[in-house]
N, C-alpha and C positions, 0 to 999 in steps of 0.2 A: 262665124258664118260669113262666107264671101258674098258680096253683092256686086252687081254690075254698076257702072257709073250712073245710069239713069235711076236705078233703084236707090242708090245711096243719095243721089241728088234730091230725090223726092223726100227722103227722110230729113234731109237738112234744110229743105225749102230753098234750094238753089237750082240754077239751071244745070243740066248735064255738061254744057260747054264750060261753065265756070269751074265746076268740080273737076272735070277732066284736065283743065289747065293747072289747077292746084296739085293734082296728083302727079302730073308730068313734071312740075317744078320741084316735087318732093315735099311740099308743104303738108300733104296728107299721104301716109304710106299706102302704096298700091303695088299690084303685080300685073305685069302685062303678059298676056298669053294669046297667041294667035291674033295679034293686032288689037286686042280689047283689053281695057283696064278693068281690074277687079280690086275692090276695097274690102278689107275685113271690117265687119260691123263694129267690132270693139275699138277700131282706130278712128271712128268718126268723131269729130269734135261737136258732139251734141251738147246742148245746154241742158241743165237740170230739168227744165220744163219740158223739153223735147224728149228726154229720157223717160220722165214720168208718163207723158202722153203715150209714148210707144209701149211702155209696160202696161198701162191701163188698157190699151187696145188689145194687146196680146192676152191679157187676163180675161177680157170680155170674150174674145174669140174662143179661148180655151174653155171658159165656163159654158158658153153656148154649145160647144161640141160635146162636152161632158154631160150636159143636162139631157141630151137626146140619146146618148149611147147607153145601151144596156150594160149592166154589170156582167163581168165574166162569171160571177158566181150566181147570177139570177136564175131562178128555177123556171121562169117563163119569159118568152121574148117581150122586149119592151119594158121589163121591170127595171127600175132605176135604183134598186138597193145597192149600196156601196160596200165593198169588201176590201180587206187588205190585199187580196189578189188583184184589185183594180189599180193599185199603186205601182206606177212604172218602176220606181226605184226598188221596190220590194221584188217585183217579178224579175227584173234584170239582175238584182243581187242574188236571188235564189238560183238563177241560171248560172251565174258566175261561180257561186259556191259549189254547185254540182260539177262544173268543169275543173275547178281547182282541186276539189276533193279526189279527183281521179289521178292526180299527180303525186309522185313520191318525192318530189323536191322538198327539202326542209323548209324553204321559204314559203312554198305553197301551203304546207301543213300549218305553219304559224299564221299565215295570213287568213286561212280558212277559219281559224278560231275567231279572229277579229271580225270577219265578215258575218259569221254566224251571230256574234253578239250584236252587231249593227242591225241585223234583221230583226232580232228580238226587240231592240229599241224602237225600230220603225213600227213594229206591231203595237208596242205601247203607245206610240204617238198617235196612231190611227184610232185606237180604242179609248184613249183618255178623253174625258169630258172637259176638263179644265184646260184652258189655253196655255197657262204657264207650265203645266205638267207635259202638255204636248211639246212645247218649245224645249223643255229640259230633255225629253226623250230624243228629240231630233238632234240636239246638241251632242248628246252621248252617241247617237248613231253616226254623226259626222266624225266625231273623234275616233270611233272604232274603225271607220273606213279609212281615215287618215293613217291610223296605225297599220292597217293592212297594206296600204301603199308603201309606207316606210319600210316595213318588213320585206316586201318584195324587192325594193331597191337596195336596202342594206345587205340583205342576205343573198340576193340574187345577182348583185353586181351592177355597175353602172357603165354602159347601159345594160339592162338585164337581157338575158337571152330569151328567145321565144320558147315557150308561150308566155313567160312571165311578163315580157314587154306588152303583149296584148292585154293581159290582165290589168296591168298598171293603167294602160290607156282606157280600158273599160271603166275602171274605178274613177279615174280623174275626169273623163270627158262625158260619161253617161250617168253613172250612179251618184256621185257626189253632187253634180249640178242639179239632178232631179231632187235629191234630198234638200238642197239649198232652196230650190223653188218651193218645196213644201213648207220649209221654215219661213220663207218670205210671206207665204200665204197666211200662216199662223200668226206672224208678226202683224200683218195687216188686220187680222181679226182683233188682236189686242189693241191696236191703235184706234180702231173704229169704236171700241166699247168705252173708251175713256172720254 
């Protein structure tokens, strides 16, 4: 995620002027477009304390938003029942599976098999009661998604042609990070219980 210099400076607790000078000197990677510097959030030299604080704030905002949003499967407005259909990674994975299943490319057919298995593991993770079983199911889902990416790249070529390239990007930038976020949440549940 790209940030402007003032946004990045606020995260680091520095002045925009100081950060702009560091970026201009190459101490922190940045990109200049239309006379403005942009910094990728992943390139910021955040301390572990700053990273945790940022993650906690992000988790709090997400929890607050999710607590007031109705479920996609709720039978009446305002109902907060949670369903597998509410899981972003499952919804996006199901959409991608539908897209890939329309292709006759051999790599698409093989990767569809792994994506389908990953979706079943996500369903297990959502419906498991025990945290360790949730974590195991999520690890299996991530492994299957990784296999789908590998199949698309190995059998599709490097770089893969479209639409395979778009499917790889969707898996690596949307679905896998969402599953990893779910896994982090499950890990936090385990940490708090000890």
